[in-house]
Structures are given as C-alpha cells and as structure tokens.
C-alpha positions as CSV (number, residue, x, y, z in Angstrom):
1,M,99.7,150.7,75.1
2,D,98.0,154.0,76.8
3,L,98.8,155.5,80.0
4,Q,96.3,153.5,82.2
5,I,97.7,150.1,81.1
6,A,101.3,151.4,81.6
7,L,100.3,152.4,85.3
8,L,99.0,149.0,85.8
9,L,102.0,147.5,84.6
10,G,104.1,149.8,86.7
11,Q,102.2,148.7,90.0
12,D,102.4,145.1,89.1
13,G,106.1,145.6,88.4
14,I,106.3,147.2,92.1
15,V,104.5,144.4,94.0
16,N,106.7,141.9,92.2
17,G,110.0,143.9,92.5
18,A,109.1,144.2,96.3
19,V,109.3,140.4,96.7
20,Y,112.1,139.8,94.6
21,G,114.0,142.7,96.8
22,L,113.2,140.7,99.7
23,M,114.5,137.7,98.1
24,A,117.7,139.6,97.1
25,L,118.2,141.0,100.5
26,A,118.2,137.4,101.8
27,L,120.9,136.2,99.3
28,V,123.2,139.2,99.9
29,L,123.1,138.6,103.5
30,V,123.7,135.1,103.4
31,F,126.7,135.4,100.6
32,S,128.2,138.3,102.4
33,V,128.3,136.4,105.8
34,T,128.8,132.8,104.9
35,R,129.9,132.9,101.2
36,V,127.0,130.7,100.4
37,I,125.1,131.3,97.1
38,F,121.9,130.0,98.5
39,I,119.8,128.6,95.8
40,P,117.2,127.1,98.0
41,Q,116.2,130.5,99.3
42,G,113.1,130.2,97.2
43,E,112.0,127.1,98.8
44,F,111.4,128.9,102.1
45,V,109.0,131.0,100.2
46,A,107.0,128.1,98.9
47,F,107.1,126.2,102.2
48,G,105.8,129.3,103.9
49,A,102.7,129.9,101.5
50,L,102.0,126.2,101.5
51,S,102.2,125.8,105.4
52,M,100.0,128.6,105.7
53,A,97.5,127.3,103.2
54,V,97.5,123.9,105.0
55,L,96.9,125.8,108.4
56,Q,94.1,127.6,106.9
57,A,92.5,124.0,105.8
58,G,92.8,122.9,109.5
59,R,95.5,120.5,108.9
60,V,99.1,120.1,110.3
61,P,101.6,120.9,107.9
62,A,104.4,118.5,107.3
63,T,107.0,121.0,107.6
64,L,106.4,120.7,111.2
65,W,107.9,116.8,110.9
66,L,110.6,118.2,108.7
67,L,111.5,120.8,111.6
68,L,111.6,118.2,114.2
69,A,113.4,115.8,112.0
70,L,116.0,118.5,111.4
71,A,116.2,119.5,115.1
72,A,117.1,115.9,116.1
73,M,119.6,115.3,113.5
74,V,121.4,118.8,114.5
75,L,121.2,117.6,118.2
76,V,122.7,114.5,117.4
77,V,125.6,116.1,115.4
78,E,126.3,118.4,118.2
79,F,126.5,115.5,120.6
80,W,128.9,113.8,118.5
81,R,131.2,116.8,118.0
82,W,130.7,117.5,121.7
83,K,132.2,113.9,122.4
84,R,135.0,114.4,120.0
85,G,136.2,117.3,121.7
86,A,134.8,120.3,119.7
87,V,133.6,123.5,121.6
88,V,129.8,123.4,121.3
89,D,127.6,126.5,121.7
90,W,125.0,124.7,123.8
91,A,123.0,127.9,124.2
92,S,122.3,128.6,120.7
93,A,122.0,124.7,119.6
94,L,119.2,124.2,122.3
95,A,117.8,127.4,121.0
96,W,117.5,126.3,117.4
97,C,117.0,122.6,118.0
98,V,114.5,122.5,121.2
99,A,112.9,125.7,122.2
100,L,112.1,127.0,118.7
101,P,110.8,123.6,117.2
102,L,109.0,123.0,120.4
103,A,107.4,126.3,120.5
104,A,106.2,125.5,116.8
105,A,105.0,122.1,117.9
106,A,102.8,123.4,120.8
107,L,101.4,126.4,118.6
108,V,100.2,124.1,115.8
109,L,99.4,120.8,117.7
110,L,98.0,122.2,121.0
111,L,96.7,125.9,120.2
112,K,95.6,125.4,116.7
113,P,95.6,129.0,115.9
114,T,92.1,130.0,113.8
115,S,93.1,133.6,113.4
116,M,95.2,134.7,110.5
117,A,97.8,136.6,112.7
118,G,98.3,133.1,114.8
119,Q,98.4,131.0,111.7
120,A,101.1,133.7,110.0
121,L,103.1,133.6,113.4
122,A,102.6,129.6,113.4
123,T,104.1,129.8,109.9
124,L,106.9,131.7,110.8
125,L,108.0,129.6,113.7
126,L,107.6,126.7,111.3
127,I,110.1,128.0,108.8
128,M,112.7,130.5,110.3
129,P,114.5,127.7,112.3
130,L,114.8,125.6,109.2
131,G,117.6,128.3,108.1
132,P,120.3,127.6,110.6
133,L,119.5,124.0,111.0
134,L,120.2,123.6,107.3
135,Y,123.1,125.6,107.7
136,R,124.7,123.4,110.6
137,L,124.0,120.3,108.8
138,A,124.9,121.1,105.2
139,Y,127.2,124.2,105.3
140,R,128.9,124.5,108.7
141,P,131.2,121.3,108.2
142,L,132.4,123.0,104.7
143,A,133.0,126.3,106.0
144,S,136.3,126.9,104.7
145,A,135.4,124.9,101.3
146,S,135.6,127.1,98.2
147,V,132.6,129.2,97.0
148,L,132.1,126.6,94.1
149,M,131.9,123.8,96.5
150,L,129.4,125.6,98.6
151,L,127.4,126.4,95.3
152,I,127.3,122.6,94.4
153,V,125.9,121.8,97.9
154,S,123.2,124.5,97.3
155,V,122.1,123.2,94.2
156,A,121.9,119.4,95.8
157,L,120.2,120.9,98.7
158,H,117.7,122.8,96.5
159,G,117.0,119.4,94.8
160,V,116.3,117.9,98.0
161,L,113.9,120.5,99.5
162,V,111.8,120.9,95.9
163,G,111.3,116.9,96.0
164,L,110.3,117.4,100.1
165,G,107.9,120.0,98.9
166,L,106.3,117.8,96.2
167,L,105.8,115.0,99.0
168,F,104.5,117.2,101.4
169,F,102.1,119.4,99.4
170,G,101.8,117.4,96.5
171,A,101.5,118.8,92.6
172,E,98.3,120.6,93.2
173,G,98.9,124.6,93.9
174,Y,97.1,126.6,96.9
175,R,96.1,130.2,97.7
176,T,95.5,131.6,101.0
177,T,93.2,134.2,102.4
178,A,94.3,137.8,101.8
179,F,95.5,139.8,104.7
180,S,93.3,142.8,103.3
181,E,90.3,142.4,100.9
182,E,89.9,146.2,100.5
183,R,90.1,147.8,97.1
184,F,91.1,151.2,96.2
185,D,91.0,153.4,93.6
186,I,94.2,155.6,93.3
187,G,94.2,158.2,90.1
188,G,91.8,155.9,88.2
189,I,94.0,152.8,88.9
190,P,92.6,150.0,90.7
191,V,94.7,148.8,93.8
192,S,94.2,145.9,96.0
193,G,94.8,146.2,99.8
194,Q,96.9,142.7,99.4
195,S,99.1,144.7,97.0
196,L,99.7,147.6,99.6
197,V,100.3,145.0,102.3
198,V,103.0,143.6,100.0
199,V,104.7,147.1,99.6
200,G,104.1,148.0,103.2
201,V,105.5,145.0,104.8
202,T,108.5,145.2,102.4
203,L,109.3,148.8,103.5
204,L,108.9,147.7,107.1
205,L,111.6,145.0,106.7
206,V,113.9,146.9,104.8
207,I,114.1,149.7,107.5
208,A,114.2,147.1,110.4
209,M,117.0,145.5,108.2
210,F,118.7,149.0,108.2
211,L,118.2,149.6,111.7
212,F,119.7,146.1,112.8
213,F,122.7,146.3,110.9
214,G,123.4,149.9,111.8
215,R,122.4,150.3,115.4
216,S,122.4,146.5,116.9
217,M,125.5,144.9,118.2
218,I,124.4,141.5,116.5
219,G,124.0,143.6,113.2
220,K,127.4,144.9,113.5
221,A,128.8,141.8,114.5
222,L,127.3,140.3,111.1
223,R,128.7,143.1,109.0
224,A,132.0,142.5,110.6
225,T,131.9,139.1,109.7
226,A,130.6,139.9,106.1
227,I,133.4,142.2,105.6
228,N,136.2,140.3,107.0
229,R,135.6,136.7,108.5
230,V,139.1,136.0,109.9
231,G,139.6,139.5,111.1
232,A,136.0,139.2,112.9
233,R,137.0,135.8,114.3
234,L,140.0,137.5,115.7
235,S,138.1,140.1,117.3
236,G,136.2,137.3,119.3
237,I,132.9,137.3,117.0
238,P,131.7,133.9,116.8
239,T,131.3,133.5,113.0
240,E,129.5,130.2,113.2
241,L,126.8,131.9,115.1
242,S,126.6,134.8,112.7
243,G,126.2,131.8,110.0
244,D,123.3,130.7,112.2
245,L,121.8,134.3,112.5
246,S,122.0,134.9,108.7
247,F,120.4,132.0,107.7
248,A,117.6,132.4,110.3
249,L,117.0,135.7,108.8
250,A,117.0,134.3,105.4
251,A,114.1,131.8,106.3
252,L,112.3,134.5,108.1
253,I,112.6,136.9,105.0
254,G,111.4,133.8,102.7
255,A,108.4,132.9,104.9
256,V,107.3,136.4,105.2
257,S,107.5,136.6,101.3
258,G,105.4,133.3,101.1
259,L,102.9,134.9,103.2
260,L,102.7,137.8,101.3
261,I,102.6,136.3,97.7
262,A,100.3,133.3,98.5
263,P,97.0,135.6,98.2
264,L,98.2,136.9,95.0
265,T,99.2,134.0,93.0
266,T,98.6,130.4,93.2
267,V,101.8,128.7,95.0
268,Y,103.1,125.3,94.0
269,Y,105.6,123.3,95.4
270,D,108.5,124.5,93.1
271,T,106.9,128.0,92.7
272,G,110.0,129.3,94.8
273,F,112.5,128.3,92.6
274,L,111.7,130.9,89.8
275,I,111.1,133.4,92.6
276,G,114.3,132.9,94.3
277,L,116.2,133.1,90.9
278,K,114.7,136.5,89.9
279,G,115.7,137.5,93.5
280,F,119.3,136.3,92.3
281,V,119.3,138.3,89.2
282,A,118.5,141.2,91.4
283,A,121.3,140.3,93.8
284,I,123.7,140.1,91.1
285,V,122.8,143.7,89.8
286,G,123.9,144.5,93.4
287,G,126.9,142.6,93.1
288,L,125.8,140.1,95.9
289,A,127.3,142.9,98.1
290,S,125.3,146.0,98.2
291,Y,121.7,146.0,99.7
292,P,120.6,149.2,98.0
293,L,121.5,148.2,94.6
294,A,120.1,144.9,95.2
295,L,116.7,146.6,95.9
296,A,117.1,148.7,93.0
297,G,117.9,145.5,90.9
298,A,114.7,143.8,92.1
299,L,112.4,146.9,91.2
300,L,114.1,146.9,87.7
301,V,113.5,142.9,87.4
302,G,109.9,143.7,88.6
303,Q,109.5,146.3,86.2
304,L,110.9,144.1,83.2
305,E,109.0,141.3,84.1
306,A,105.5,143.4,84.1
307,F,106.0,145.0,80.8
308,A,107.5,142.0,79.1
309,S,104.2,140.3,79.9
310,F,102.5,142.9,78.0
311,W,104.8,143.3,75.1
312,A,106.2,139.6,74.8
313,S,104.5,137.4,77.3
314,P,105.9,134.2,76.1
315,F,109.3,135.4,76.5
316,K,108.9,137.4,79.8
317,E,111.2,134.7,81.7
318,V,113.8,135.1,79.1
319,L,114.0,138.9,79.0
320,V,114.3,138.8,82.7
321,F,117.2,136.2,82.9
322,T,119.0,137.8,79.9
323,L,119.7,140.7,82.2
324,I,122.1,139.1,83.9
325,I,124.3,138.7,80.9
326,P,125.1,142.3,80.7
327,V,125.4,143.0,84.4
328,L,127.9,140.4,84.8
329,W,129.9,141.7,81.5
330,W,129.8,145.5,82.9
331,R,131.0,144.1,86.6
332,S,133.7,141.7,84.7
333,L,135.0,144.9,83.4
334,H,134.9,146.9,86.5
335,S,136.1,144.6,89.3
336,H,139.3,143.1,89.9
337,H,139.6,139.3,90.8
338,V,140.0,138.0,94.1
339,E,140.8,134.6,95.6
340,D,138.6,133.1,98.3
341,E,139.6,134.6,101.8
342,E,139.9,131.0,103.3
C-alpha cells in the first residue's frame, strides 16, 4: 500500500464514518430519552433513499401510503385513549397525524416536485413523521417496560419494516442523482463533490444538534429527560412528548443519511440494517450516552471498514463488528451495573 492508496482509503473512511456518525447520534438520542435500542433506525435510511429514487422516477413512493395509514391508526388509538379518560395532547397528536402527513401528501400528489430540493423536502416530510407515529404505536404503551422488552419490540419492528420495504420497493436496488457532480483534486487525491456534501451536511447537523441541545428550551427538556426521566416528569416536562421529538429527530437524521448515501452506493430495501448496525457499534463505543464518543467511534468504524476492505475484503464486516467485543469488555470493567430507572 502506498501513500495515495492510504489517503483514498482514509477519504472513504471519513465519508462512511460521517454517515455512521449520524446513525450513532440518532441511536444515542433515542436511547437516552426513551431507553429504546432502536434497531430499525437503518430502515429510515433505506426508506429515505428509496423514496427519493421513486420521486426522481416520477412516481409516488409507497411510503406515503404507509405514513397515512400509520397516522390514521394513531388517531384511532388517541381517540380510544381519550374515550377511556386518558389525557391526550391533541395539539401534538394533530401535528403528527394530520398536519405533517397532509403536507407530505399535498407536496407529493399535488405539487409533484421536479427539482432536487423539492424532492428532498418531500422525502423528509414523508419519513420524519414516521418516527413519532411508530413511537406512539409500538413503544409508548410499553414506556415502563424493561430495556430487554423494548429491545424485543425493536427487533420485531425491524422485521416488519424490512418486509414492508421489500413490498414497497422490490428487491431491485436504486441510486439517486448526486447533489453535486463536481470533481476535485486535493493534493493529488480525487475527491467527489458528493463526498464533500456528505461530510459538510454531517458537520452542519452535528453543530445544529449541539446548539439545539445546548441553547433551546426543547433541547434542554430532552437532556433533562435523558438524565432523569422521573425528575423531568416531576418538573413538568412532558416525557411522552420528549419521546415523540427524539423519534422525530432520529427519523429526520435517518432520512438525511439516506439522501446523502443514495448517490454513492446502490441502496436496497434491506441496506439500512447494516448501516444502522455499524452506527450501533459506534454508539456502543460512546456507551450509548456520549455524543462526542459516538462520533469518534463512527470515524473509527469508518476507517476500520475502509482499510479492512483493502487488506481483508471478505472479512471487513467481521472485523467491524468484532470491534464491539473489546469495547464491551472494557466497559464492563469500568462501569457499575444499575437497575432500570422505571
């Protein structure tokens, strides 16, 4: 291996690590707020990429019908809870179940965007509400369940979404048009404009999340819920709404990741699983609690995958997932066992 090959592999590692970093941030966010190890996070990536590809082909993505069906089911559940005397936050329910799905339907069916910006916006509107809707249907009734029970639900939900992905998009893979077709030469290393878009958007999202959690009242409420769920509830913070917001952010991050990687690689209905799993390895490096460590872990996973593809390509996935073993061993030696909070 000469220096140029090493630099090319390092570039691939940074681009892949940026996407894994977004996955890791979403997983840490959802787990810290709701204690859910969200295995289906990668499905948001696949659904986002494939929905964008279908929009670019001039057709209506089936994720729109999934969104409308989930919205109707959640509305029925909320009405049933209200009839049984439960307190229902109708403002947030109508936002997730009516306003955003109708906006997505109007954009896709009536306006039929032809520009890349319009199609990307339509994709984000299609995917983002899926997060809180799935949370309300699958996880909120089990809010007090153990982490293991929530993990089992996640595995089941992953199987359902992968099956729906195959039904909606078929077994054929898709690529989308790149956001930038530019080519650059940096120090003798060819760099594609799309790679720079991936890294740039990732940095912008990380900075936006840092400002959101550090400066905004909603972000501080999410952090308070992540640190002490019971204390946050006693302080008047609606923890159920925190779950909605964390899943909405996770779905938004997943959809953005799908838009970023679809021009670089062919995306299939089950591609999101491996991407989400590598993001999970990065999140484990961060202890499912630290955002900076999760980002560092994502870069480590990306570099390990890139160089393993050169030295031992058939075993690159094995090497990446083996990384989790020493990390868990080290963490088991330096952390104390705690019982579930609720």
